[in-house]
N, C-alpha and C positions, 0 to 999 in steps of 0.2 A: 100881780102875777101869781097864779095859783099852781100851775102844773107845767113842768118842763120834761120833754122826752129827749134823751140823749142816745143817739143811735149811730155811732161811727163804725167804720172799718178799722182794722189794725193799722198801725204805723209800722210797716214791715221792718223786722230786725231791730226794732226799738221797743214797741209796746203792743200787746194784744189789744183786740177791740175792747175787751172789758176794762183793761187798764187805761185805755184812752178815755172811755166813758167816765171812769172813776176820777181821773185827773180833771176832766172838765167839770164834773160835779163839785169837786173840791174847791175849784176856783170860784164857781158861781155861788156856792154856799156862803162864802165870805161876804157876799153882798145880799143874796136872797136866802136867808136862813130858814124861812118858814114855808118855802115852796115844796110841793110834792115833786120829787124827782123819780123818773123811771129810766133805768139804764138798760138798753137792749143792744148787746153786741151784734154787729152785722158783718156780712161778707158778701162776695159776689160769685161764689162758687169756686174761686181759685184758691191759692195758698192761704191758709188761715181759716178756711171755712169750718173745718172740723172743730178747731178750738173755739171759734166764735159761737157756733151753735151749741157746743157743749156748755159754754158759759151761759148762753141765753136760755137754754132749756134744762139746765141742771143735769146734763147728761154725764154718763161715765165714759172715760177714755179707756179703750181696750187696746192692749199691745199684743201683737202676734208675731211669731216667726213665720214668714211666708217666702215664696219663691220670688226672687228679684228678677229684673228684666233679663239678666244674663244667666239665670237659673241658679245662682248662688243664693244662700239664705240671707234674708234681711229682716230687720225689725220694722214693723209697720203698725200704724195706729188707725183707729176710727172711733167715732163717738156713738154711743147708744143711749137713747132717751127712753127709759123703760115705760114711763107713763104713756107716751105717744106710740110706743113700739116702732120707733123711728131710728134708723141708722144713718149716720152721715159719714161718707167715705170720700177721701181724695185718692184717686187712682195713682197719683204721683207718689203717695206714701209707699206703695208696693212696686210700682212699675215706672217710676219717674226717671227723667233724664239725669238727675243728680246722682242716681244710683249706678250709673255707668261712667267710668272714667273716660275722659275725652279720647284717649288713644285706644279704648276698647269698645267704643260705640259702633254697633253694627245692626241696623234695623232688619237685616235679613234673618237674624236669629233671636232678637229680643222678643220677649213674650209678656202678655198681660195675665199670665196664669196667677200671679200673686194677687192681682185685683180680684179675680174670681174667688180666691181663697178668702179674702176679706168679706166678700158678699156671702159666701157659704157660711162663715162664722156668724154673720149678722142674722141670717135666716135661722140658724140654730139657736140664736139668743132670743128668737121670737119676733124678729122684725116683720112688720106688715107693710112698711114703706121704707124705701131706701132713697136717699139723695146722694147721687154719685157725681162728684166733680171730676172732669176729665182733662184738665189742663196739665201741661208739663210732662208729657209722656216720652219715654225712650223707645217706643214701640211703633210698629207698622203692620201689625198682624190682624187688623180688622176685628179685634176682640175675640179672636179664635182661642187664645190661651185662656181667657176668662171663661169662655164657654166650656172648654175642656175641664177646667177646675170644678165646674158645676155639673159634671156628669154627661155632657154632650159629647158624642163620639164623632170625630172628624176622620173619615176613613178614605184610604186610597183605593185604587182599582183592585187590590188584593185583600181588601177588607182589613187592612192594618192601619193603626192610628198614625196619622201624619206627624212629622216632627213639628216642634214649636218654631215660631218665627214667621216673618212676612214672606220669605222666599218659599217656604214649604207649602204655602197655600196653593201653589200651582199644581201640586199633586193630589189635591182634594177631589174625590169622586162622589162621595155622598155624605150626608149628615144623618146620624142616628140619634134620635131624641128619646129613645126608649128608657134610658137611665138618667134623664135630666133630674136634678134635685127636686123632690116632690113638693118642697115648701115654696118653690118659686110661684106656683099657681095662686098662692094666697098673698103675694107680696107685690105691691106696685113699685116700680123703679122709675124715678125721675132723674134725668141726666142734666146736670148744670153745664150748659154748652153755650159759649158766647162767640163762637165763630160760625160762619155760614158756608164753609167749604163743602163741596160735594165730595163723594168718595174718590172719584177718578178724574183723570185729565189734567189740564194745565193749572187748574185751581184746586186740585185734589190733594189727598193726604200725602202721597209720595212726593209729588213735585214741590209742593209748598213747604212741607215740614221735614221731608226726608233728609235734606242736606244738613240740617242742624243736629240730626241724629246719627250722622256719620256716613250718609249715602253719597257716593260720587255719581256723576251723570249716568253711567252704565247701570249702577245699582238702582237709581231712581226709576229708570225704564223697566228694569226687571221687577221691581216692587209694584209698579203700576199695573204691569201685565198680570202679576199674581193676584192683586186685588180685583182686577177685572174678571179673572176666572172665578175667584171666590164669590164675587157678586152674582155671577151667573148661576152658581150652585145655590146661593141663598134664594134667588128669585124662583128657581125651579122647585126648591124644597118648601118654601113658605108662601109661594104665590104672592110675594110682596117685594116690589122693586124699591130698594132703599137708596140706590146709588146717587140719586140727584136730590135727595131730601137735604135741605140746608142743615149743616152740622154733621152729616154722615161721615165727612172726612176728618172730623176732630179726633185728636189723640191717635193718629195713625189708623183711622177707620174704626176705632172703638165705638164711635157714635153709630155707625152702620150696624155693627154687631149687636149693640144693645137694642136697636130698633128691631132687627130681624129675629134674634134668638129669644128676646125677653119682652118684646112689645113695649119697650120703654117709651117714655115721653121726654123729648128734648126741649128744654126751656132755658131762657136766660137765667143765669145763676142768681142774680139779685131777686128775680121774681120768686124763685123757689125759697130763698131765705126769708123774704117778706111773708110768704105763706106760712112757712114753718114756725116763725116767731109770732104769728098772728099780729103783725105789726099794726095794721090799721085799727084793730080793736083797742089798742092802747092810746090812740090819738084823741079820743072823745074828751072834750073839755080841756085839751092841751092849749097852752098859750104860746108855746115856742117849741120848735124842734131843732136840735143841734146835731150835726153830723160831721163827717170829716174822714180823711185818709192821709197817707203820707205825702202824696203829691196831688195837687189839682192842676190840670192843664187842659189843652184842647181835646184830649182823648177822654176826659172824664165823662162827657155826655153819652159815650157809647158803652152803656151797660155797666158802668161803675156804681159802686154802692151809694155814694152821696146823692146821685141823681135819682136812683130808685127810691131812696128815702124821701127826697125832696118832692118828687112828683106825687107820691102818695100823700104827703102832708098837704100839698097844694089842693088836692081833691076836697079837703075840708077847710081850705082857706087859712092854714096855719103858716106863719112866717118861719123861715128856715135860715139858719146861719151855719157856716162850715169852718172848721179849722184844718190846717194842713201844715206839714213840716215845710213844704215849699209850694209857692204859687208859681207854676211853670208857664211857659209860653202859651198864650191863647187861653188862659184860664177863664177869661171873661165870658167865654161861651156858657159857663155854668149859670150865668144870670138869666139866660133865656130858657133855662131848664129847671126852674123851681127854687134855686138858691138865691136868697136876697142879699147876702153879704158873706165875704170870705176873708179869713185872717191867717197869715203865716205866724207860727208860734216862735220862730227863731228870732232872738233879740238883736242879732247883728251878724256880721261875717264871721263864721266859725268853721273849724275843721269838721268834716262830716261825723267823725267818731265822737267828737265832743257834743255835737247837736243831738246825736242819737242816745248817748249815755245820759243826757240831761233832759230827755223828752218829757218825763213826768213833771219836772219843775217848770220847764218852759211852757208847757201846755196849761198847767193850772194857773200860772201867772197871766198868761194871755187871756184865759177864760175869765179871770177876775177883772181884768181891765175892760173887757167887753161888757161884762155884767155891770160895771160901774157906769159905763156910757148909757146902757139901757136904763139905769136907775135915775138918770138926769132928766126927769120928766119936766122940770121947770124951764128948760131951755125952749125958747121960741125963735124960730127962724122964718 
């Protein structure tokens, strides 16, 4: 064995993707000390993507005070890779559901303005490409707040700026692009989006995601009507109907807003991360790829990191093994999607907090044992 690629996602609330990769390497090195190891922290566009790509690309983490979903100031972060002129942003850092206490959640007034402020800062740092993860939002404003933060004027019949929030979209009369941030024209925006909801209707942003953001049935109907009006104005302004594009309804319609205002590209998160890390270029002459995440189960084949890694490796015929904190129900589906073997790292029945606190030790020990099995070349069956 000459070369091993280690490309896991994070084990959420336990280890970052880089820490996971390092733990696996530590265990394997006890058996294969002369192998070339390449650790590539991965993510699928959701929580942890900023940290994973920051580690993979040696990017800097920037911390800003921005407008939170309820208009109070919050601390948010994003990563900037200077060599690639690439910014990695999670909208949840500025506009996430976790920033609104359950009893204060109200998608009629929550805004993506802070997400726009992160994009603005990235542009002014010199970003030529932005990867924007849009999971976990507290908002239902169609990306209107982000547009406003970037100089786009959303005006009512009296040429006054409309209020923030999903409900205010019903008063929108016209969109003025004359003062849009000038650096946007030189920056490509890729949106990491792993849902296919349209903007409107029974499968749209308001109906499917509104309730978890604090919307009762009456509020859901009001929000859907507001987004319908908003979509009509977008279509008239940009001659581009985005309402039924898969993913338009993601993050309270932020997907639709990014498509219309910024001509963004909506792609599966793992695809964007694989591109950003140039993952395939690392695979040449590799003998083994190791991946993993906190839990492998029946949902893993649907856009999750280990499957994206495995399918890319399989294009070159490279075997793939995966580690997980837990092998959940239906995990066997991964074997039809590029993963050859999977291992739980937990040595026995343990309280969750104990398992998470000892993730590094359990993972390196499990990796060592797997490496020892691989080393048993003399066995014939």
